[in-house]
C-alpha positions as CSV (number, residue, x, y, z in Angstrom):
1,X,0.0,0.0,0.0
2,X,1.4,3.4,-0.9
3,X,1.7,6.5,1.3
4,X,-1.3,8.1,-0.4
5,X,-3.5,5.2,0.7
6,X,-2.6,6.0,4.3
7,X,-3.6,9.7,4.1
8,X,-6.5,10.4,6.3
9,X,-6.5,6.9,7.9
10,X,-6.5,6.9,11.6
11,X,-5.5,4.3,14.2
12,X,-5.7,4.0,18.0
13,X,-3.0,5.9,19.9
14,X,-1.9,2.8,21.8
15,X,-0.1,1.6,18.7
16,X,2.4,4.4,19.7
17,X,1.7,5.2,23.3
18,X,2.5,1.7,24.6
19,X,5.6,1.5,22.3
20,X,6.8,4.8,23.9
21,X,6.3,3.4,27.4
22,X,8.1,0.2,26.5
23,X,11.0,2.1,25.1
24,X,11.2,4.3,28.2
25,X,11.3,1.2,30.5
26,X,13.6,-1.0,28.3
27,X,15.9,1.6,26.8
28,X,15.4,4.8,28.7
29,X,13.9,8.1,27.8
30,X,17.1,9.4,26.0
31,X,17.1,6.5,23.6
32,X,13.3,6.7,23.1
33,X,13.7,10.4,22.2
34,X,16.5,9.6,19.8
35,X,14.7,6.8,18.1
36,X,11.4,8.7,17.7
37,X,13.0,12.1,17.0
38,X,11.1,14.1,14.5
39,X,7.8,12.2,14.9
40,X,4.6,13.7,16.2
41,X,4.0,11.6,19.4
42,X,0.5,11.4,20.8
43,X,-0.4,12.7,24.2
44,X,-1.7,10.2,26.8
45,X,-5.3,11.5,26.3
46,X,-5.1,11.4,22.5
47,X,-8.0,10.2,20.4
48,X,-7.4,8.4,17.2
49,X,-4.1,9.4,15.6
50,X,-3.0,9.6,11.9
51,X,-2.1,6.1,10.8
52,X,1.1,7.5,9.3
53,X,2.4,8.4,12.7
54,X,2.0,4.8,14.0
55,X,3.7,3.5,10.9
56,X,6.6,5.9,11.3
57,X,7.0,5.0,15.0
58,X,7.1,1.2,14.4
59,X,9.5,1.6,11.5
60,X,11.7,3.9,13.5
61,X,12.1,1.3,16.2
62,X,13.0,-1.4,13.6
63,X,15.5,0.9,11.9
64,X,17.2,2.3,15.0
65,X,17.2,-0.8,17.2
66,X,17.2,-3.8,14.7
67,X,18.6,-6.3,17.2
68,X,16.1,-5.4,19.9
69,X,13.0,-4.3,17.8
70,X,11.3,-7.7,17.8
71,X,11.2,-7.9,21.6
72,X,10.3,-4.2,22.0
73,X,7.3,-4.6,19.6
74,X,6.1,-7.8,21.4
75,X,6.3,-6.0,24.7
76,X,4.4,-3.0,23.2
77,X,1.7,-5.4,21.8
78,X,1.4,-7.0,25.3
79,X,1.1,-3.6,26.9
80,X,-1.6,-2.6,24.4
81,X,-3.6,-5.7,25.2
82,X,-3.1,-4.9,29.0
83,X,-4.5,-1.4,28.3
84,X,-7.5,-2.9,26.5
85,X,-8.2,-5.3,29.3
86,X,-8.0,-2.5,31.9
87,X,-9.9,0.2,30.1
88,X,-11.8,-1.0,27.1
89,X,-13.5,-4.3,28.0
90,X,-16.1,-3.9,30.7
91,X,-15.8,-6.2,33.8
92,X,-19.1,-7.9,33.1
93,X,-18.0,-8.8,29.6
94,X,-14.7,-10.1,30.8
95,X,-16.5,-12.3,33.4
96,X,-18.9,-13.7,30.8
97,X,-16.1,-14.5,28.4
98,X,-14.1,-16.3,31.1
99,X,-17.1,-18.3,32.3
100,X,-18.0,-19.6,28.8
101,X,-16.5,-22.8,27.4
102,X,-13.3,-21.9,25.5
103,X,-14.7,-22.2,22.0
104,X,-17.7,-19.9,22.9
105,X,-15.6,-17.4,24.8
106,X,-13.1,-17.3,21.9
107,X,-16.0,-16.7,19.4
108,X,-17.4,-13.9,21.6
109,X,-14.0,-12.2,22.0
110,X,-13.2,-12.6,18.3
111,X,-16.4,-10.9,17.3
112,X,-15.7,-8.0,19.7
113,X,-12.3,-7.6,18.2
114,X,-13.8,-7.6,14.7
115,X,-16.3,-4.9,15.7
116,X,-13.5,-2.7,17.1
117,X,-10.9,-3.5,14.4
118,X,-11.0,0.1,13.2
119,X,-8.9,1.0,16.2
120,X,-5.9,-1.1,15.1
121,X,-6.5,-1.9,11.4
122,X,-6.5,1.7,10.2
123,X,-6.8,1.7,6.5
124,X,-6.5,-2.1,6.5
125,X,-9.4,-4.6,6.6
126,X,-9.7,-7.1,9.4
127,X,-12.0,-10.1,9.5
128,X,-12.5,-13.3,11.5
129,X,-11.9,-15.8,8.7
130,X,-12.8,-19.0,10.7
131,X,-13.4,-20.6,14.0
132,X,-11.8,-24.0,13.7
133,X,-9.1,-23.0,14.2
134,X,-9.8,-19.4,15.1
135,X,-8.3,-17.4,12.3
136,X,-7.9,-13.6,11.8
137,X,-7.0,-11.9,8.5
138,X,-5.7,-8.4,8.1
139,X,-5.6,-7.1,4.5
140,X,-3.4,-4.0,3.8
141,X,-2.1,-4.1,7.4
142,X,-0.7,-0.6,7.9
143,X,1.9,-1.7,10.5
144,X,3.5,-4.3,8.3
145,X,7.3,-4.0,7.7
146,X,8.9,-5.5,4.7
147,X,10.8,-8.6,5.6
148,X,9.3,-8.9,9.1
149,X,6.4,-10.6,10.7
150,X,3.7,-8.8,12.6
151,X,4.8,-9.3,16.1
152,X,2.9,-6.4,17.6
153,X,-0.5,-7.7,16.4
154,X,0.3,-11.3,17.4
155,X,1.3,-10.1,20.9
156,X,-2.0,-8.2,21.3
157,X,-4.1,-11.1,20.2
158,X,-2.1,-13.6,22.4
159,X,-2.4,-11.5,25.5
160,X,-6.1,-10.9,25.1
161,X,-7.0,-14.6,24.5
162,X,-4.6,-15.8,27.2
163,X,-6.2,-13.4,29.7
164,X,-9.8,-14.2,28.9
165,X,-10.1,-17.6,27.1
166,X,-7.1,-20.0,26.9
167,X,-4.4,-19.3,29.5
168,X,-1.6,-20.9,27.5
169,X,-2.8,-20.0,24.0
170,X,-0.4,-19.3,21.2
171,X,-0.7,-17.2,18.1
172,X,0.9,-18.2,14.8
173,X,1.1,-15.8,11.9
174,X,0.9,-18.3,9.0
175,X,0.9,-15.7,6.3
176,X,2.4,-12.2,6.4
177,X,2.3,-9.3,3.9
178,X,5.7,-8.3,5.2
179,X,7.0,-11.6,3.8
180,X,5.2,-11.4,0.5
181,X,1.8,-12.8,1.2
182,X,-1.3,-11.0,0.1
183,X,-2.5,-10.4,3.7
184,X,-1.6,-11.2,7.3
185,X,-3.2,-14.4,8.7
186,X,-3.2,-15.3,12.4
187,X,-4.2,-18.6,14.0
188,X,-5.2,-18.3,17.7
189,X,-4.7,-21.8,19.1
190,X,-5.5,-23.1,22.6
191,X,-2.5,-24.8,24.3
């Protein structure tokens, strides 16, 4: 997808805010400021931000810290999921999902993610592609990086499902636009 396609698209601020917090903890504020220099960083109370800002932040981390970027992006994805669990999923909904048998809880959580995909898919298109196994597809994923898998997304999904449905679940990205596939495809698998 070219830069013009991202113009006007918006994405949730946690795609950047949680990455900033992870950089502060893991590398220190001085490194974070150097890595993200020149980027418009969102304030903690930001609403949706331009997708291009999130793309630039994720790419800046990959470019500036190539040997540590994978771990930092995984940690940022986990922190994003933790934020969602604390602030975006109501306590009664979490309780219902946890009380349901795994397959039903997974279906309910997957549909909720699908309804709110605009917050992380930006100009991309997200869908639940199947339930046996649970499969997510993201077409035109704005946060994809050429030659890399989508660790941030996989970490968000893994943390959400581990917290609410299958404690030891794993997420496998079986197709990735960053590696030449037409879309990103994630399997969410109970352990």
